[in-house]
Every structure is written in C-alpha cells, then in structure tokens.
C-alpha positions, -999 to 999 in steps of 0.1 A, spaced: 226 -568 288 236 -586 321 249 -564 348 255 -564 385 248 -526 387 214 -513 398 189 -504 370 165 -475 373 131 -473 356 117 -438 350 84 -429 336 86 -402 309 63 -375 322 54 -344 302 81 -324 321 107 -350 315 98 -354 279 103 -316 274 137 -318 291 147 -348 269 135 -330 238 155 -299 247 185 -322 254 181 -339 220 185 -305 203 217 -300 222 230 -336 217 213 -349 186 233 -381 183 223 -395 217 193 -419 224 167 -409 249 183 -432 276 217 -416 269 201 -382 271 187 -390 305 221 -401 317 237 -369 303 210 -347 320 216 -364 353 253 -359 351 249 -323 339 225 -317 368 250 -332 393 278 -310 379 256 -279 382 246 -288 417 283 -293 427 293 -260 412 265 -242 431 275 -259 463 312 -250 457 302 -214 451 281 -212 483 310 -226 502 334 -201 487 311 -172 496 307 -184 532 345 -188 536 350 -153 520 325 -139 546 343 -156 574 377 -143 562 362 -108 557 346 -105 591 370 -126 612 383 -107 641 361 -76 635 347 -78 671 381 -85 688 384 -64 719 347 -53 719 339 -75 749 363 -72 779 377 -101 799 350 -96 826 321 -90 802 301 -121 811 306 -116 849 294 -81 845 264 -92 824 254 -119 850 254 -94 878 218 -85 868 206 -120 868 185 -134 897 204 -157 920 
C-alpha cells in the first residue's frame, strides 16, 4: 500500500517471536504485524507511566523536604567558612 510514512523492517528474533506469541494469546484476532504495533504502543504507554511515577515521586520528595534546612546556615555562614581558606 503506498504511503508517505516511514516503514520499519524488523527481523523476528527468538526473543521477539516469544513476545509476539505471548501477545497473540492476549490479542488472538491480530496479525503478527498488528501485534508488533500493539506491543510497541503498550511499551510506550508503560514507559510513560513509569516516567510519570518517577516524576511524581521526585516532586513529592521536593515538597516533603522543601525548607527543612531553613535557618540552619546563618547570613554570614560562607564568610565564616572562607576564613580558614588560604588567601
């Protein structure tokens, strides 16, 4: 079928064949090329969810610990620290 979209050619390795066979049990009405597309989209969705979860955890940590060291270092802390440095 003519298309202006890129086409991708993939060799079915043993590992890919196993993934496609497993996918065929989950989606029995799809052809192997359709299964490959479905697996790619499912993998992308899972990666996005993992990325979103990591981002949420990082933001939660920032919110949890934000300001916890406020007031620990005085206004002249750096000047005092640098007094011991060689000139």
